[in-house]
C-alpha positions in Angstrom: 2.7 -14.6 4.6 0.4 -17.2 6.1 0.4 -15.5 9.5 -0.5 -12.2 7.9 -3.4 -13.7 6.0 -5.0 -15.1 9.2 -4.8 -11.7 10.8 -6.4 -10.0 7.8 -9.0 -12.5 6.8 -10.4 -13.1 10.3 -11.8 -9.5 10.2 -15.1 -10.3 8.2 -16.1 -12.9 10.9 -15.8 -10.2 13.6 -17.9 -7.9 11.5 -21.0 -10.1 11.7 -21.5 -9.3 15.4 -20.8 -5.6 15.0 -22.8 -4.4 12.1 -26.2 -5.6 13.4 -26.4 -3.3 16.5 -25.9 -0.2 14.3 -28.8 -1.3 12.1 -31.0 -2.0 15.1 -30.2 1.3 16.8 -30.8 3.3 13.5 -34.4 2.1 13.8 -34.6 3.7 17.2 -33.4 7.0 15.7 -36.4 7.1 13.3 -38.7 6.7 16.3 -37.3 9.6 18.2 -38.7 12.8 16.6 -36.4 15.2 18.4 -33.1 13.4 17.5 -32.8 15.0 14.1 -33.1 18.4 15.7 -30.3 17.7 18.1 -28.0 16.1 15.6 -25.4 18.7 14.8 -22.8 16.4 13.1 -19.5 17.5 11.7 -18.6 16.6 8.1 -17.9 12.9 8.8 -15.8 12.5 5.6 -13.1 15.0 6.9 -10.9 14.4 9.9 -10.3 18.1 10.2 -14.0 18.7 10.7 -14.4 15.9 13.2 -11.3 17.2 15.1 -12.9 20.6 15.7 -16.3 19.2 16.9 -17.3 19.3 20.5 -18.5 15.8 21.3 -18.5 16.4 25.0 -20.6 19.5 24.9 -23.1 18.4 22.2 -23.7 15.0 23.5 -23.1 15.4 27.3 -20.2 13.0 27.4 -17.4 13.1 30.0 -14.4 14.8 28.3 -12.1 11.7 28.4 -14.8 9.6 26.9 -15.6 12.2 24.2 -11.9 12.4 23.3 -11.6 8.6 22.8 -14.8 8.6 20.8 -13.5 11.5 18.6 -10.2 9.7 17.8 -12.2 6.5 17.2 -14.4 8.2 14.6 -11.3 9.8 13.0 -9.6 6.3 12.9 -12.8 5.0 11.1 -12.7 7.8 8.5 -9.0 7.2 7.9 -9.6 3.5 7.6 -12.2 4.1 4.8 -9.8 6.5 3.1 -7.1 3.8 3.1 -9.5 1.1 1.8 -10.8 3.4 -0.9 -7.2 4.2 -2.0 -6.3 0.5 -2.2 -9.5 -0.4 -4.1 -9.0 2.5 -6.6 -5.4 1.4 -7.3 -6.5 -2.2 -7.9 -9.4 -1.1 -10.1 -7.0 0.9 -12.3 -4.3 -1.8 -12.4 -6.4 -4.9 -12.7 -8.8 -3.1 -15.0 -5.9 -2.3 -17.2 -5.0 -6.0 -17.5 -8.5 -7.1 -18.3 -8.8 -4.4 -21.0 -5.4 -5.1 -22.5 -6.3 -8.8 -22.7 -9.6 -8.3 -24.4 -12.1 -8.4 -21.6 -14.7 -5.7 -22.3 -16.3 -5.8 -18.8 -16.5 -2.4 -17.0 -15.7 -3.3 -13.4 -16.9 -1.1 -10.6 -14.5 -2.1 -7.8 -10.9 -3.3 -7.5 -11.8 -6.7 -6.1 -14.0 -7.6 -9.0 -11.5 -6.2 -11.5 -8.7 -8.4 -10.1 -10.9 -11.4 -10.3 -11.4 -10.6 -13.9 -7.7 -10.0 -14.4 -6.8 -13.4 -13.0 -9.2 -15.1 -15.4 -8.0 -13.0 -18.4 -4.4 -14.0 -17.6 -5.4 -17.7 -17.4 -7.3 -17.5 -20.7 -4.3 -15.8 -22.4 -1.9 -18.4 -21.0 -4.2 -21.1 -22.5 -3.8 -19.4 -25.9 0.0 -19.5 -25.5 -0.1 -23.3 -25.1 1.2 -25.8 -22.6 4.8 -25.3 -23.5 4.9 -21.6 -22.7 7.0 -20.6 -19.7 6.9 -17.3 -17.9 9.7 -16.0 -15.7 9.3 -12.9 -13.6 12.3 -10.8 -12.4 10.7 -8.8 -9.6 12.2 -6.5 -7.1 10.7 -6.0 -3.6 8.1 -3.2 -3.4 8.7 -0.3 -1.0 6.0 1.6 0.8 7.2 4.7 2.7 5.5 6.1 5.8 6.3 9.7 6.8 7.9 9.5 10.2 7.6 13.2 11.0 3.9 13.2 10.0 3.3 10.3 12.4 5.0 12.2 15.2 2.8 15.2 14.5 -0.4 13.1 14.5 0.5 11.4 17.8 1.2 14.7 19.5 -2.0 16.1 18.3 -4.5 13.4 19.5 -2.8 12.1 22.6 -2.6 14.8 25.4 0.2 12.8 27.1 2.5 13.2 24.1 4.4 16.4 23.9 4.9 18.0 20.4 8.5 17.6 19.2 9.2 14.8 21.8 7.8 11.8 19.9 10.5 9.2 19.4 9.1 7.0 16.5 11.0 3.9 15.7 11.0 2.2 12.3 10.4 -1.6 12.0 12.3 -1.6 8.7 14.7 0.8 7.0 14.8 4.5 7.1 14.8 6.5 3.8 15.5 10.2 3.5 17.8 12.9 2.2 21.3 12.3 3.5 23.6 15.3 3.3 26.5 13.2 4.7 27.7 9.8 3.8 25.2 7.0 2.9 25.6 3.3 3.7 22.9 1.3 1.9 20.8 1.9 -1.2 20.7 5.3 -3.0 17.6 5.9 -5.0 18.7 8.4 -7.6 16.2 11.2 -8.2 17.4 11.4 -11.8 19.9 9.5 -13.9 23.2 10.1 -12.1 26.6 8.5 -11.7 26.6 5.4 -9.4 29.8 4.6 -7.5 28.4 1.2 -6.5 26.0 -1.5 -7.8 23.3 -0.2 -10.1 19.8 -1.9 -10.4 17.9 -0.3 -13.2 19.1 1.2 -16.4 22.6 2.2 -17.4 23.7 4.4 -20.3 27.4 3.4 -20.4 29.6 0.4 -19.7 27.8 -2.4 -17.8 29.2 -5.5 -16.0 26.4 -7.6 -14.7 23.0 -9.1 -15.6 20.8 -7.4 -18.3 17.2 -8.2 -19.0 17.1 -6.0 -22.1 19.2 -5.2 -25.1 22.9 -5.7 -24.6 25.4 -4.0 -26.9 28.7 -5.7 -26.4 29.1 -9.2 -25.0 26.3 -11.4 -23.7 27.3 -14.5 -21.7 30.7 -14.3 -23.4 29.4 -14.0 -26.9 29.7 -10.7 -28.9 26.4 -9.2 -29.9 25.7 -7.4 -33.2 27.3 -3.9 -33.2 24.4 -2.1 -34.9 21.5 -2.9 -32.7 22.7 -5.2 -30.0 20.7 -8.3 -28.9 18.3 -9.3 -26.2 20.4 -10.7 -23.3 18.8 -12.6 -20.5 22.2 -13.2 -18.9 25.5 -11.4 -18.1 26.2 -8.4 -20.2 29.5 -6.6 -20.7 28.9 -3.4 -22.6 25.7 -1.2 -22.4 22.2 -2.4 -21.4 19.0 -0.6 -22.5 16.8 -2.6 -20.1 16.8 -3.6 -16.5 20.3 -4.4 -15.2 22.0 -5.3 -12.0 25.8 -4.8 -11.6 28.4 -2.1 -12.0 27.5 0.9 -14.2 30.3 3.0 -15.7 27.9 5.8 -16.5 24.6 7.2 -15.3 22.3 4.8 -13.3 18.6 5.3 -13.6 17.3 3.4 -10.6 18.6 2.1 -7.3 22.3 2.4 -6.6 23.9 0.4 -3.7 26.7 2.6 -2.7 29.9 1.6 -1.0 30.4 2.5 2.6 31.0 6.2 3.1 29.9 7.3 -0.4 27.8 10.3 -1.0 24.2 9.9 -2.4 22.7 12.4 -4.9 19.2 11.2 -4.1 17.3 9.3 -1.3 19.4 7.2 1.0 17.8 4.0 2.4 19.9 2.6 5.2 22.3 4.5 7.5 23.4 8.1 7.1 26.4 9.7 8.9 24.2 12.7 9.9 20.5 13.0 10.8 18.3 12.4 7.7 16.0 15.1 6.4 12.4 14.1 5.7 12.8 10.5 7.0 10.4 7.8 5.9 10.0 4.3 7.1 9.9 1.3 4.7 8.2 -0.9 7.3 5.8 -0.3 10.2 6.3 2.6 12.5 6.6 1.9 16.2 5.5 4.9 18.2 6.1 5.2 22.0 3.3 4.2 24.4 0.2 6.2 23.4 -3.6 6.0 23.5 -4.9 3.1 21.5 -7.5 5.1 19.7 -5.0 7.8 18.8 -2.6 5.1 17.5 -5.3 3.5 15.3 -6.1 6.9 13.9 -2.5 7.7 13.1 -1.7 4.3 11.7 -4.6 4.4 9.3 -4.2 8.1 8.4 -0.4 8.0 7.7 -0.7 4.7 5.8 -3.4 6.2 3.6 -0.9 8.9 2.7 2.0 6.5 2.3 4.0 6.7 -0.9 4.8 3.4 -2.6 7.4 2.7 -5.2 6.2 -0.1 -7.5 8.8 -2.8 -7.8 10.8 -3.1 -11.0 9.6 -5.9 -13.1 10.9 -7.8 -16.2 8.9 -10.6 -17.9 10.4 -13.3 -20.1 8.0 -15.6 -22.0 9.4 -18.5 -23.9 7.8 -21.4 -25.9 4.6 -19.6 -26.7 2.5 -21.0 -29.5 0.7 -17.7 -29.9 3.3 -14.8 -30.0 0.6 -12.1 -30.2 -1.0 -13.4 -27.0 2.4 -13.6 -25.4 3.3 -10.1 -26.4 0.0 -8.7 -25.0 0.5 -10.5 -21.8 4.1 -9.4 -21.4 3.2 -5.8 -22.0 0.2 -5.6 -19.6 2.0 -7.5 -16.9 5.1 -5.2 -17.0 2.8 -2.1 -17.0 0.2 -3.2 -14.3 1.5 -6.0 -12.1 4.0 -3.8 -10.1 1.2 -1.8 -8.6 -0.7 -5.0 -7.7 2.3 -6.5 -6.1 2.8 -3.2 -4.2 -0.5 -3.9 -2.4 -0.2 -7.7 -2.1 3.3 -7.6 -0.7 4.4 -4.0 0.0 1.4 -3.0 2.1 -0.1 -6.3 3.3 1.5 -6.5 6.8 0.8 -2.9 7.8 -2.8 -2.7 6.5 -3.8 -6.0 8.0 -2.7 -4.9 11.5 -4.3 -1.5 11.0 -7.6 -3.0 10.0 -7.7 -5.2 13.1 -6.9 -2.3 15.4 -9.7 -0.2 13.9 -12.2 -3.0 14.3 -11.2 -3.1 18.0 -11.7 0.7 18.3 -15.2 0.4 16.7 -16.1 -2.2 19.3 -15.1 0.2 22.1 -17.1 3.0 20.4 -20.2 0.8 20.6 -19.8 0.7 24.3 -19.8 4.5 24.5 -23.0 4.7 22.3 -24.8 2.1 24.5 -23.9 4.2 27.6 -25.1 7.3 25.9 -28.5 5.7 25.2 -29.4 6.3 28.8 -30.5 9.7 27.4 -32.7 8.5 24.5 -32.6 11.8 22.6 -28.9 12.5 22.9 -28.0 8.9 22.5 -29.9 8.6 19.3 -28.4 11.8 18.0 -24.9 10.6 18.8 -25.6 7.4 16.9 -26.9 9.4 14.0 -23.5 11.1 13.8 -21.1 8.2 14.4 -23.0 5.2 13.2 -22.2 5.6 9.5 -18.4 6.1 9.9 -18.3 3.1 12.3 -20.1 0.9 9.8 -17.9 2.2 7.0 -14.8 1.3 9.0 -16.0 -2.3 9.5 -16.8 -2.6 5.8 -13.4 -1.1 4.9 -11.5 -3.5 7.1 -13.1 -6.4 5.3 -12.4 -4.8 1.9 -8.7 -4.3 2.7 -8.4 -8.0 3.6 -10.2 -9.2 0.5 -8.2 -6.8 -1.7 -4.8 -7.9 -0.3 -5.8 -11.6 -0.9 -6.9 -11.0 -4.5 -3.7 -9.0 -5.2 -1.7 -12.1 -4.2 -4.0 -14.2 -6.4 -3.3 -12.1 -9.5 0.4 -12.4 -9.1 0.1 -16.1 -8.6 -2.0 -16.4 -11.7 0.9 -15.0 -13.8 3.6 -17.4 -12.4 1.5 -20.5 -11.9 2.5 -23.4 -14.0 0.2 -24.9 -16.5 -2.7 -23.3 -18.4 -6.4 -23.0 -17.9 -9.3 -22.0 -20.0 
């Protein structure tokens, strides 16, 4: 994790030398009376609009240069979309924690909300007393990138890549619909029979760990027949909470199937036939392609990634204030999975993407400076691309800061000791 942090959090220092030229050049635009008349910009919030715009014809750029600039601007817009998505998710999740724990502040962005959440958690732990202990049972988050969508994006923006011929590799595991035999994890689309090891809920006989109510035997001791009992250990019977082990009935969650078993859901691992709708749980590794095009596709596809929040169970013991402990447990189980999804599930990918987009913006500055040989068209070009480039730099810094604060919130839950 330390290596990832250096890559992400080095971005703001790069920004210091990049934002200033845009500010200076914008002053030039105001002094060129005809620039506004020549500025026929596309809708710089929509990649589709940018894609159909003729940068070469409108700004007198050589076609290869115009193509690189176009994909650079599109990468910048995709970077902002990704950053906005992350911030909105954190604003909702961290804002939920602050509200549940009695903080009346109305936060306007995810970073501030998560700072408030970490403080609210620390304050609540202080109410619980020094003897309180918190244990988290947390699965790994999974963020899925659409492999086919990446292939389509690459073929669209890189003229050297032929449609249908893109061989995209996955630096992780492949998940998709397997019509054959699955070897790996089977994420059931609905409660279904599991022929292997179930992680989730089970409505019939269980043999394994149970973090909820066990009806049967818990750690070798019979539980009450009527309502069962909370079991934080090994359960033999039925489990109404989060379990891991063999399930004799329907499994609601992830099912690690035995080799050669069929999967009535999404298979993560190997499939005996080609998977339908494949998605990658790590970073996609496309073939050799244009750097601007890659940055655009990385950011655009990651912004549309679907993430599965990790399953989480919280155990709090020794709390002096049970009401505070109950409020903390409830809000952590509800909101922390989405925060961990960003701090751990997306961190590696988005950090690399942010760094790549910053490099693309640096290249775009060179194009603008060259275009300034024609003061009118150069100023008009800057009027179009200056805002998305500046937004991309701000977004890259925002992503890094939000990943860090996501990690901080998780650490505030499991940290030993209390603080006021």
